[in-house]
Structures are given as structure tokens and as C-alpha cells.
C-alpha positions in Angstrom: 0.0 0.0 0.0 1.3 3.5 -0.8 0.9 6.5 1.4 0.8 10.2 0.4 3.1 12.1 2.8 4.7 15.5 3.2 8.4 15.6 3.9 9.3 17.0 7.3 12.4 18.7 6.0 11.5 20.2 2.6 7.7 20.1 2.7 7.5 18.2 -0.6 4.6 15.8 -1.2 5.8 12.3 -1.9 4.4 8.7 -2.1 5.8 6.5 0.6 5.9 2.7 0.7 5.7 2.7 4.5 3.3 4.4 6.8 6.0 5.5 9.2 8.1 7.3 6.5 8.7 11.0 7.2 11.4 12.0 4.6 11.1 12.1 0.9 14.7 11.2 0.3 17.9 10.2 2.0 19.2 13.7 1.4 16.4 15.1 3.6 17.0 12.4 6.2 20.7 13.4 6.4 19.8 17.1 6.6 17.4 16.4 9.4 20.2 14.5 11.3 22.6 17.3 11.1 20.0 19.9 12.0 19.0 17.9 15.1 22.7 17.5 16.0 23.3 21.3 15.8 20.1 22.1 17.5 21.0 19.8 20.4 24.4 21.4 20.7 22.9 24.8 20.8 20.4 23.7 23.5 23.2 22.4 25.7 25.0 25.7 25.2 28.4 26.1 23.6 29.6 28.2 26.5 28.8 25.4 28.9 30.7 22.9 26.8 33.7 25.2 26.6 33.8 25.6 30.3 33.5 21.8 30.9 36.0 20.6 28.4 38.3 21.7 25.7 40.2 18.6 24.8 40.5 17.3 21.3 39.9 13.7 20.1 43.5 12.7 20.9 43.2 13.8 24.5 45.5 16.8 23.9 44.6 20.0 25.8 44.1 23.1 23.8 46.2 26.1 24.8 43.1 28.1 25.6 39.3 27.8 25.6 39.3 30.4 22.8 41.5 28.2 20.6 39.2 25.3 21.2 36.1 27.4 20.5 37.7 28.7 17.3 38.3 25.1 16.2 34.8 24.1 17.0 33.3 27.0 15.0 35.5 26.0 12.0 34.2 22.4 12.2 30.6 23.7 12.4 31.3 26.0 9.3 32.6 23.0 7.4 29.6 20.9 8.4 27.3 23.7 7.2 29.1 23.7 3.9 28.5 20.0 3.5 24.8 20.5 4.2 24.8 23.2 1.5 26.4 20.8 -1.0 23.5 18.3 -0.3 21.1 21.0 -1.4 22.7 21.3 -4.8 
């Protein structure tokens, strides 16, 4: 049975094979994943994260919280660029 649905990300109407489907494509599913990831990070508060820990994946301490925050912002910028590429 087919179901007429509206994508939660782009709002496009599509025909789904499953009743539980919420995205029209894998692109929208991935966009939703990244959006949730960034929304969750904002809710927790970047400043709180900076105050709690500024250690990279190798366990090396950053010289300052500001350096750690600058790196975090750069990573988020790169992730936003990847999302933009998915739109194209």
C-alpha cells in the first residue's frame, strides 16, 4: 500500500511505501540528522561545553578555551558547507 506524505524537511509531497516514512529522500533524512545535531548542541550551550572541556579527540589539551572554540566554530562551518552541498 502506498501513502501520500509530506516531507518533514523540505515540505515536498511524496508517495511512501511505509506508513512510518517521514522524509522524501535520503538527502532530507541526512539534513534532518545534522539539523538535530546542531540544535542539540545549541540547547546544551556552547559556552557550557567550553567551560566543561576543551580537549580534542586525541586527549591533547588546547592552549586556551578560545582556541578550542575557534576550532569548534571552524568544524561547524565545514559541516554547514557539506549541508549546503547536499542542497545542490
